[in-house]
SELOPA-985616 format. One record per atom (N, C-alpha, C): atom name; residue number from 1; x, y, z. Coordinates in nm, 3 decimals, padded with zeros to 5 digits. Layout:
% residues N
R   name   resi        xx        yy        zz
R     CA    NUM         X         Y         Z
...
//
This chain:
% residues 89
R   name   resi        xx        yy        zz
R      N      1    01.839    20.634    16.523
R     CA      1    01.685    20.587    16.527
R      C      1    01.590    20.704    16.487
R      N      2    01.488    20.696    16.424
R     CA      2    01.396    20.798    16.388
R      C      2    01.333    20.835    16.517
R      N      3    01.305    20.982    16.547
R     CA      3    01.284    21.027    16.674
R      C      3    01.127    20.999    16.681
R      N      4    01.039    20.982    16.598
R     CA      4    00.918    20.956    16.622
R      C      4    00.913    20.824    16.659
R      N      5    00.985    20.716    16.611
R     CA      5    00.991    20.556    16.654
R      C      5    01.026    20.551    16.807
R      N      6    01.118    20.651    16.857
R     CA      6    01.186    20.617    16.987
R      C      6    01.090    20.688    17.077
R      N      7    01.023    20.792    17.040
R     CA      7    00.909    20.852    17.109
R      C      7    00.800    20.749    17.141
R      N      8    00.746    20.665    17.017
R     CA      8    00.648    20.569    17.060
R      C      8    00.686    20.452    17.107
R      N      9    00.811    20.407    17.107
R     CA      9    00.889    20.291    17.210
R      C      9    00.870    20.348    17.336
R      N     10    00.905    20.483    17.391
R     CA     10    00.883    20.535    17.514
R      C     10    00.732    20.513    17.564
R      N     11    00.642    20.548    17.475
R     CA     11    00.489    20.541    17.500
R      C     11    00.455    20.415    17.533
R      N     12    00.522    20.313    17.454
R     CA     12    00.491    20.182    17.458
R      C     12    00.523    20.111    17.582
R      N     13    00.650    20.151    17.631
R     CA     13    00.704    20.099    17.775
R      C     13    00.629    20.174    17.866
R      N     14    00.587    20.277    17.876
R     CA     14    00.516    20.352    17.993
R      C     14    00.379    20.277    17.967
R      N     15    00.305    20.238    17.865
R     CA     15    00.175    20.182    17.866
R      C     15    00.185    20.037    17.954
R      N     16    00.294    19.949    17.890
R     CA     16    00.322    19.811    17.952
R      C     16    00.322    19.820    18.097
R      N     17    00.407    19.924    18.154
R     CA     17    00.428    19.942    18.288
R      C     17    00.305    19.975    18.350
R      N     18    00.201    20.064    18.316
R     CA     18    00.077    20.088    18.354
R      C     18   -00.010    19.974    18.368
R      N     19    00.002    19.900    18.282
R     CA     19   -00.105    19.764    18.283
R      C     19   -00.031    19.684    18.380
R      N     20    00.105    19.669    18.390
R     CA     20    00.178    19.572    18.483
R      C     20    00.147    19.622    18.622
R      N     21    00.139    19.757    18.660
R     CA     21    00.123    19.788    18.768
R      C     21   -00.005    19.746    18.864
R      N     22   -00.128    19.742    18.759
R     CA     22   -00.243    19.716    18.797
R      C     22   -00.251    19.560    18.855
R      N     23   -00.159    19.465    18.783
R     CA     23   -00.180    19.326    18.814
R      C     23   -00.075    19.282    18.938
R      N     24    00.026    19.382    18.955
R     CA     24    00.091    19.349    19.078
R      C     24    00.028    19.416    19.218
R      N     25    00.088    19.322    19.326
R     CA     25    00.061    19.367    19.438
R      C     25   -00.069    19.268    19.513
R      N     26   -00.078    19.166    19.455
R     CA     26   -00.214    19.101    19.526
R      C     26   -00.317    19.088    19.480
R      N     27   -00.433    19.124    19.548
R     CA     27   -00.557    19.124    19.502
R      C     27   -00.588    19.237    19.400
R      N     28   -00.677    19.204    19.295
R     CA     28   -00.706    19.308    19.200
R      C     28   -00.835    19.326    19.222
R      N     29   -00.860    19.468    19.254
R     CA     29   -00.983    19.508    19.290
R      C     29   -01.012    19.630    19.190
R      N     30   -01.148    19.609    19.133
R     CA     30   -01.180    19.711    19.038
R      C     30   -01.244    19.819    19.079
R      N     31   -01.166    19.922    19.120
R     CA     31   -01.231    20.069    19.128
R      C     31   -01.227    20.138    19.033
R      N     32   -01.282    20.261    19.052
R     CA     32   -01.278    20.358    18.939
R      C     32   -01.131    20.405    18.886
R      N     33   -01.044    20.399    18.989
R     CA     33   -00.905    20.433    18.955
R      C     33   -00.858    20.311    18.884
R      N     34   -00.864    20.207    18.923
R     CA     34   -00.797    20.085    18.860
R      C     34   -00.861    20.072    18.716
R      N     35   -00.994    20.081    18.691
R     CA     35   -01.069    20.069    18.552
R      C     35   -01.016    20.192    18.477
R      N     36   -00.997    20.290    18.528
R     CA     36   -00.932    20.424    18.453
R      C     36   -00.776    20.382    18.401
R      N     37   -00.726    20.335    18.502
R     CA     37   -00.566    20.293    18.462
R      C     37   -00.546    20.217    18.361
R      N     38   -00.641    20.102    18.381
R     CA     38   -00.639    19.981    18.289
R      C     38   -00.687    20.042    18.119
R      N     39   -00.791    20.120    18.134
R     CA     39   -00.841    20.209    18.021
R      C     39   -00.744    20.291    17.940
R      N     40   -00.680    20.360    18.026
R     CA     40   -00.547    20.450    17.981
R      C     40   -00.452    20.393    17.936
R      N     41   -00.415    20.279    18.019
R     CA     41   -00.279    20.193    17.964
R      C     41   -00.325    20.110    17.838
R      N     42   -00.432    20.069    17.830
R     CA     42   -00.468    20.006    17.698
R      C     42   -00.492    20.096    17.570
R      N     43   -00.541    20.218    17.616
R     CA     43   -00.531    20.315    17.503
R      C     43   -00.405    20.354    17.463
R      N     44   -00.333    20.378    17.569
R     CA     44   -00.170    20.441    17.527
R      C     44   -00.114    20.310    17.458
R      N     45   -00.152    20.204    17.495
R     CA     45   -00.069    20.090    17.422
R      C     45   -00.105    20.088    17.283
R      N     46   -00.230    20.089    17.259
R     CA     46   -00.277    20.072    17.129
R      C     46   -00.223    20.191    17.033
R      N     47   -00.233    20.313    17.086
R     CA     47   -00.193    20.422    17.004
R      C     47   -00.034    20.426    16.986
R      N     48    00.038    20.366    17.096
R     CA     48    00.196    20.369    17.072
R      C     48    00.227    20.248    16.955
R      N     49    00.142    20.137    16.968
R     CA     49    00.163    20.059    16.850
R      C     49    00.128    20.111    16.709
R      N     50    00.030    20.188    16.704
R     CA     50   -00.008    20.246    16.585
R      C     50    00.100    20.341    16.541
R      N     51    00.196    20.417    16.643
R     CA     51    00.291    20.519    16.629
R      C     51    00.411    20.429    16.550
R      N     52    00.427    20.331    16.626
R     CA     52    00.538    20.223    16.586
R      C     52    00.535    20.186    16.425
R      N     53    00.400    20.147    16.393
R     CA     53    00.366    20.077    16.285
R      C     53    00.370    20.193    16.165
R      N     54    00.331    20.345    16.208
R     CA     54    00.322    20.426    16.107
R      C     54    00.428    20.547    16.129
R      N     55    00.516    20.544    16.190
R     CA     55    00.613    20.647    16.239
R      C     55    00.670    20.726    16.128
R      N     56    00.673    20.668    15.999
R     CA     56    00.728    20.739    15.873
R      C     56    00.604    20.829    15.818
R      N     57    00.493    20.760    15.811
R     CA     57    00.370    20.845    15.724
R      C     57    00.302    20.937    15.844
R      N     58    00.294    20.889    15.969
R     CA     58    00.232    20.994    16.056
R      C     58    00.338    21.003    16.178
R      N     59    00.427    21.101    16.171
R     CA     59    00.517    21.099    16.267
R      C     59    00.468    21.187    16.416
R      N     60    00.509    21.143    16.526
R     CA     60    00.467    21.201    16.640
R      C     60    00.540    21.319    16.665
R      N     61    00.688    21.321    16.626
R     CA     61    00.785    21.423    16.602
R      C     61    00.854    21.389    16.475
R      N     62    00.899    21.529    16.408
R     CA     62    00.974    21.469    16.283
R      C     62    01.103    21.488    16.307
R      N     63    01.155    21.545    16.391
R     CA     63    01.303    21.572    16.406
R      C     63    01.339    21.570    16.577
R      N     64    01.470    21.560    16.607
R     CA     64    01.523    21.596    16.738
R      C     64    01.540    21.740    16.756
R      N     65    01.431    21.780    16.850
R     CA     65    01.437    21.922    16.881
R      C     65    01.396    21.916    17.041
R      N     66    01.364    22.037    17.100
R     CA     66    01.353    22.034    17.248
R      C     66    01.239    21.964    17.282
R      N     67    01.127    21.961    17.180
R     CA     67    01.012    21.913    17.247
R      C     67    01.035    21.751    17.246
R      N     68    01.098    21.689    17.140
R     CA     68    01.127    21.564    17.129
R      C     68    01.214    21.515    17.266
R      N     69    01.309    21.596    17.306
R     CA     69    01.388    21.556    17.428
R      C     69    01.297    21.572    17.548
R      N     70    01.198    21.666    17.537
R     CA     70    01.117    21.677    17.652
R      C     70    01.022    21.553    17.677
R      N     71    00.968    21.521    17.551
R     CA     71    00.881    21.396    17.571
R      C     71    00.946    21.278    17.622
R      N     72    01.052    21.264    17.548
R     CA     72    01.164    21.139    17.605
R      C     72    01.197    21.163    17.758
R      N     73    01.229    21.250    17.798
R     CA     73    01.280    21.280    17.924
R      C     73    01.129    21.262    18.037
R      N     74    01.019    21.330    17.986
R     CA     74    00.915    21.305    18.069
R      C     74    00.852    21.147    18.072
R      N     75    00.881    21.104    17.970
R     CA     75    00.824    20.950    17.937
R      C     75    00.919    20.872    18.053
R      N     76    01.055    20.875    18.042
R     CA     76    01.135    20.790    18.096
R      C     76    01.120    20.827    18.258
R      N     77    01.119    20.977    18.283
R     CA     77    01.075    20.972    18.437
R      C     77    00.949    20.917    18.476
R      N     78    00.852    20.897    18.418
R     CA     78    00.714    20.842    18.430
R      C     78    00.742    20.688    18.436
R      N     79    00.827    20.634    18.377
R     CA     79    00.882    20.487    18.334
R      C     79    00.932    20.456    18.489
R      N     80    01.048    20.549    18.515
R     CA     80    01.122    20.540    18.662
R      C     80    00.993    20.510    18.790
R      N     81    00.925    20.629    18.778
R     CA     81    00.827    20.630    18.886
R      C     81    00.766    20.510    18.883
R      N     82    00.697    20.445    18.754
R     CA     82    00.616    20.337    18.760
R      C     82    00.681    20.223    18.816
R      N     83    00.830    20.208    18.755
R     CA     83    00.914    20.090    18.833
R      C     83    00.942    20.108    18.969
R      N     84    00.941    20.219    19.018
R     CA     84    00.962    20.240    19.168
R      C     84    00.857    20.179    19.236
R      N     85    00.742    20.205    19.190
R     CA     85    00.592    20.172    19.264
R      C     85    00.552    20.031    19.259
R      N     86    00.614    19.974    19.120
R     CA     86    00.605    19.818    19.117
R      C     86    00.681    19.756    19.236
R      N     87    00.814    19.794    19.211
R     CA     87    00.925    19.734    19.311
R      C     87    00.911    19.742    19.441
R      N     88    00.818    19.856    19.493
R     CA     88    00.806    19.878    19.639
R      C     88    00.657    19.809    19.683
R      N     89    00.606    19.753    19.615
R     CA     89    00.464    19.682    19.643
R      C     89    00.494    19.558    19.720
//
């Protein structure tokens, strides 16, 4: 798989989890933190979709190197943290 596409998929997965985390857990209260998380999740979702659509013309990363593995590892760790928070609510 193209490394740029894989990184964009990881960003997409994290953005979906960020948006899902806001809606899970009962009553939805619009605090500053909630609004910022929704805005950040939406922005990350849109940019990841852009990255998925244009991964060849405008790559996030161009090859598998330490930066690519660091991005993927960080995003997967973030995803596991979000999944854990969603599961424990």
